[in-house]
N, C-alpha and C positions, 0 to 999 in steps of 0.2 A: 662326534665330528666337531661340535661347537661346545665351548666351555668344558672341555675334557681335561680336568686337572691332573689326571694320571697319564697324560700324553708323554711318550718317551721319544723325544726329538732325536736322540742318538740312534735309536733303533730304526726310526723312519729314514734317517739319512743313510744308514748302512743298507737298508732294503732298497732305497733308491739307487745307490751305487751299484748294487748287485744286478738290479733290473737294467740299468743303463749298460752295464758290462755284457749282460745276456743279449741285449739288442745288437750291440756291436759284434759280438762273437757269432751271431746268427744272421748277420746282414746278407750273407750270400744265399740264404735259404728262402723259399717261398713261404711266407708266414701269413696267416689270416688272424685278424683280431675280431672277435665277436663281442660287440658292445651291447649290453642289454639295459634298456630303460634309463640311460643317462640323459638327463634333461638339460635344458639350456639355462635354467636359473642358477645352478651352481655347476659350471662347465668343466670342472677339474678332470673328470674321467674322459670327457669328450676331447679335451685338449691333449691328454696323454695318448688316446687312441689315434688321433690325427697326426701326432708327431712321429709315430713308428712307421718305418718303411715297410708297410704290409697292406694286404687287401683288407679294407675295413668293411665289416658287415654290421650295420647299425640297426638294431631292433628297438623301435619305440613307437607306440601308437599315435603320438602327437608330434614328435620332433625327430623323425627318421632321416631328415635331409643331412647331407654331409658334403665334404669336398668332392671334387670331380673324381670319379672312379668308385665312389662309395656304393655299396649294395645296400639300399634303403628298404627296410621291411616295416611297413606301417601296421603292425599287429602288436598285441600284447605278447609277453615273453613265452607263455605256454603255447599259444597258438602258433607263433613263429617257429619255435623249436620243434613242435610236433610236425609242422609242414616241412621243415628242413629234414627231419628224420625220415619222413615218408618219401621225400625225393631221393635221399641217399639210399634207402632200401630198394627203391625202384631201379636206381643206377647199378647197384651191386648185384641185384638178382636178375 
């Protein structure tokens, strides 16, 4: 991420364009973004998650807070995903 001298800017730019296109093409759908362990010190992933018109589920043991409407889970990733899995299994069965 830092001092990466083999960084391919053109590839990143293309990926970003494709992602932005996907967001626009799917803006009529109900989308959920599950963000795991993205901290506040380098907020790049948090800013992307918050910019998408979707239900944000933020999993972070220290920094789970988010904008209004965020589902904040103050657990580590394994604990949170295990709990979500258990809830889904109960709902389906």
